TIKOL-169833 format. One record per residue (C-alpha): residue number from 1; x, y, z. Coordinates in pm, 1 decimal, decimal comma, padded with zeros to 6 digits, m for minus. Layout:
BEGIN
(NUM; (X; Y; Z))
...
REM end
This chain:
BEGIN
(1; (00886,3; m00737,6; 02223,8))
(2; (00988,4; m00842,9; 01830,0))
(3; (00826,0; m00652,5; 01555,1))
(4; (00664,0; m00893,2; 01350,3))
(5; (00681,2; m00842,8; 00959,4))
(6; (00348,6; m00812,8; 00793,0))
(7; (00284,4; m01112,7; 00614,1))
(8; (00126,5; m01001,9; 00241,8))
(9; (00230,9; m00734,5; m00028,2))
(10; (m00085,6; m00544,9; 00082,3))
(11; (m00036,8; m00521,0; 00406,8))
(12; (00311,6; m00390,9; 00373,9))
(13; (00226,5; m00136,9; 00125,8))
(14; (m00049,3; m00040,8; 00340,6))
(15; (00150,3; 00030,7; 00686,6))
(16; (00407,1; 00199,5; 00480,5))
(17; (00166,5; 00442,9; 00396,1))
(18; (00003,5; 00451,5; 00752,0))
(19; (m00263,2; 00227,6; 00779,7))
(20; (m00618,6; 00182,4; 00617,9))
(21; (m00752,9; 00520,6; 00696,9))
(22; (m00396,9; 00739,7; 00597,5))
(23; (m00391,2; 00503,1; 00249,5))
(24; (m00770,7; 00587,2; 00163,3))
(25; (m00691,5; 00930,7; 00211,8))
(26; (m00423,1; 00939,8; m00014,9))
(27; (m00597,6; 00795,9; m00288,9))
(28; (m00885,8; 00984,5; m00259,2))
(29; (m00925,7; 01295,8; m00491,5))
(30; (m01182,8; 01575,7; m00568,4))
(31; (m01342,6; 01326,1; m00814,9))
(32; (m01336,9; 01015,2; m00619,5))
(33; (m01336,4; 00903,7; m00243,5))
(34; (m01147,3; 00590,4; m00175,0))
(35; (m01356,6; 00406,7; 00114,8))
(36; (m01120,1; 00300,9; 00385,4))
(37; (m01385,8; m00042,2; 00349,7))
(38; (m01167,0; m00075,8; m00006,8))
(39; (m00829,1; m00023,1; 00138,7))
(40; (m00904,1; m00311,6; 00382,1))
(41; (m01054,8; m00523,9; 00143,0))
(42; (m00706,4; m00529,8; m00032,3))
(43; (m00555,3; m00600,9; 00318,5))
(44; (m00783,6; m00914,0; 00389,4))
(45; (m00729,7; m01037,5; 00017,9))
(46; (m00358,7; m00971,7; 00065,0))
(47; (m00303,2; m00795,0; m00280,0))
(48; (m00381,1; m00492,7; m00411,1))
(49; (m00561,5; m00450,1; m00788,3))
(50; (m00313,2; m00374,4; m01050,9))
(51; (m00484,9; m00081,2; m01175,4))
(52; (m00376,7; 00105,2; m00833,0))
(53; (m00005,9; 00047,7; m00819,2))
(54; (00083,0; 00355,1; m01040,6))
(55; (m00158,2; 00538,6; m00801,7))
(56; (m00008,7; 00448,0; m00494,4))
(57; (00346,7; 00464,3; m00589,9))
(58; (00264,3; 00846,5; m00615,5))
(59; (00081,6; 00865,1; m00330,6))
(60; (00391,6; 00740,4; m00149,7))
(61; (00613,7; 01012,0; m00294,2))
(62; (00389,0; 01256,7; m00193,6))
(63; (00439,9; 01181,0; 00209,7))
(64; (00805,9; 01081,9; 00138,4))
(65; (00781,2; 00714,4; 00157,6))
(66; (00918,9; 00445,2; m00123,8))
(67; (00674,8; 00219,5; m00267,5))
(68; (00826,1; m00023,3; m00508,7))
(69; (00686,7; m00229,5; m00775,2))
(70; (00872,1; m00528,3; m00613,9))
(71; (00654,6; m00483,2; m00311,6))
(72; (00323,2; m00547,2; m00482,0))
(73; (00439,0; m00876,9; m00591,3))
(74; (00660,7; m00954,5; m00318,2))
(75; (00980,3; m01015,6; m00520,3))
(76; (01276,8; m01048,4; m00279,2))
(77; (01547,4; m00761,5; m00258,8))
(78; (01856,4; m00785,6; m00445,2))
(79; (02153,6; m00909,9; m00233,8))
(80; (02410,3; m00618,8; m00198,6))
REM end
């Protein structure tokens, strides 16, 4: 079977980080817990609020996943 590509920037990023629960866990701190329903809302709306972008990029680095700014904006990759 052929793998279907994610349709939205949010879905792509959430999948890269390991899914809804893993993303929520990566973004949670001792001071503030991020609910899975928050991440699910981003997926359903197809975008992640800009105030989360830097935190998500850093969370990706912590688990050796590359999250780049263009992923939030769904910009095409540069041609080689």
